[in-house]
C-alpha positions in Angstrom: 0.0 0.0 0.0 2.9 2.3 0.9 4.5 1.9 -2.6 1.2 2.6 -4.4 0.8 5.8 -2.4 4.4 6.8 -3.2 4.1 6.1 -6.9 0.8 8.0 -7.0 2.4 11.0 -5.2 5.3 11.0 -7.7 2.8 10.9 -10.6 0.8 13.8 -9.2 4.0 15.8 -8.6 5.1 15.3 -12.2 1.7 16.3 -13.6 1.6 19.4 -11.4 5.1 20.4 -12.5 4.1 20.1 -16.2 0.9 22.1 -15.8 2.5 25.0 -13.9 5.2 25.3 -16.5 8.3 24.3 -14.6 8.9 21.6 -17.1 8.6 22.7 -20.7 7.5 19.6 -22.5 8.1 21.3 -25.9 11.8 21.8 -25.2 13.9 18.9 -26.5 17.1 20.7 -26.8 20.0 19.0 -25.1 22.5 21.2 -23.2 25.8 21.4 -24.9 28.6 20.7 -22.5 32.3 21.2 -23.3 35.2 20.5 -20.9 38.0 23.1 -20.8 40.4 22.4 -18.0 42.2 20.4 -16.8 43.0 19.1 -20.3 43.2 15.4 -21.1 46.2 13.5 -19.7 47.3 16.5 -17.5 49.9 16.0 -14.8 48.9 18.3 -11.9 51.1 19.0 -8.9 49.1 21.4 -6.8 45.7 22.0 -5.2 43.1 23.5 -5.6 42.1 22.1 -9.0 39.7 24.3 -11.0 37.5 22.4 -13.3 36.3 24.7 -16.1 33.6 23.8 -18.6 31.1 25.6 -20.8 27.4 24.8 -20.8 25.0 26.2 -23.4 21.2 25.7 -23.4 18.0 27.7 -23.9 17.1 27.2 -20.2 18.6 27.4 -16.8 20.6 24.2 -15.9 22.0 22.3 -13.0 25.4 20.8 -13.6 27.3 18.2 -11.7 31.0 17.5 -11.5 31.8 13.8 -11.8 35.1 12.5 -10.6 35.9 8.8 -11.0 32.1 8.1 -11.5 31.1 9.9 -8.3 29.2 13.2 -8.1 31.4 15.5 -6.1 29.6 18.9 -6.6 26.4 20.3 -8.0 25.5 23.8 -9.1 21.8 24.4 -9.4 21.9 27.8 -11.2 24.0 27.5 -14.3 23.4 29.9 -17.1 25.0 29.9 -20.6 28.7 30.3 -20.6 31.9 29.3 -18.8 31.5 27.8 -15.3 33.9 26.3 -12.8 34.0 23.8 -9.9 37.0 23.8 -7.5 38.3 20.8 -5.6 40.7 21.5 -2.7 41.2 18.1 -1.0 41.9 15.4 -3.5 44.4 12.6 -2.9 47.2 11.8 -5.3 46.2 9.5 -8.1 44.6 9.1 -11.5 41.2 10.7 -12.1 38.6 10.8 -14.8 36.3 13.8 -14.9 33.3 15.1 -16.8 30.3 17.3 -16.2 26.6 16.5 -16.7 24.1 19.3 -17.1 20.3 18.9 -16.9 17.9 21.7 -17.9 14.5 22.5 -16.5 12.9 20.2 -19.1 15.0 17.3 -18.0 17.1 17.3 -21.1 20.6 15.9 -20.2 23.9 16.9 -21.8 27.3 15.7 -21.0 30.8 15.9 -22.5 33.3 13.2 -23.2 35.3 12.5 -20.1 38.9 13.6 -19.7 41.6 12.2 -17.4 44.4 13.7 -15.3 47.0 12.6 -12.7 47.4 14.4 -9.4 50.8 14.1 -7.7 51.2 16.8 -5.1 54.7 16.5 -3.6 55.2 16.6 0.2 55.8 20.1 1.4 59.5 21.1 1.2 59.2 24.5 2.7 62.4 26.4 3.4 62.5 28.1 6.9 64.7 31.1 7.3 65.7 33.0 10.5 63.1 35.7 10.0 60.3 33.0 10.2 61.7 31.8 13.5 62.0 35.2 15.1 60.0 35.3 18.3 59.3 31.5 18.4 60.7 29.4 21.2 64.1 28.0 20.3 64.8 24.3 20.3 67.7 23.5 22.6 70.0 20.5 22.7 67.8 18.8 25.1 64.1 18.6 26.1 64.5 20.7 29.2 66.0 23.6 27.2 63.2 23.5 24.6 60.5 23.3 27.2 62.1 26.0 29.3 62.0 28.3 26.2 58.5 27.4 25.3 56.9 29.9 27.6 58.1 31.4 30.9 56.9 28.9 33.6 54.9 26.7 31.2 57.8 24.8 29.9 59.1 24.0 33.4 55.6 23.0 34.5 55.3 20.6 31.6 58.8 19.2 32.4 57.9 18.7 36.1 54.6 17.0 35.2 56.4 14.7 32.8 58.9 13.7 35.5 56.1 13.2 38.0 54.1 11.0 35.6 57.2 9.0 34.9 57.8 8.4 38.6 54.1 7.4 39.1 54.5 5.0 36.2 57.6 3.4 37.8 55.9 3.1 41.2 52.8 1.5 39.6 55.1 -1.0 37.9 56.9 -1.8 41.2 53.6 -2.2 43.0 52.3 -4.5 40.3 55.4 -6.7 40.6 55.1 -6.9 44.4 51.3 -7.8 44.1 52.2 -10.5 41.7 54.9 -12.0 44.0 52.5 -11.8 47.0 49.8 -13.6 45.0 52.3 -16.3 43.9 53.2 -17.1 47.5 49.5 -17.7 48.5 
């Protein structure tokens, strides 16, 4: 019974949309979609990646970015012209991308897919003395570093570390003594 009600509701919704003019049944023009960048077989080494495409139609469209057969973004208000999507957090690897656009009459247009490889190298930033000015200096031992971290805070952290270490040693000794006592029983 639930499925019949659901199907009936969908039918009523579609008929209502057609009658109020949201779907133009006379429009059979498919959106024309062209992928611009990244070009096919690109080797990319940085993020973000801007996906550029053109979409042309006689109606407003919604367009989706597809990466490796998964929809990653949708823009619901595309008008004729050049449009972009931006991806900021992709992992290194090979990708296939394309865009699908659907107009308000449910005409679907898409472009032939393109591929690219993403290989963002690990950060090899160069740190100079100006960047380090005002930061706590690393000493030759942990105590010096923690002492320079912030007046009083570094020493507190060092003292707490020593205290936790002593408590750990005492807990170990107590555990060994308990085990020996239990053995003798």
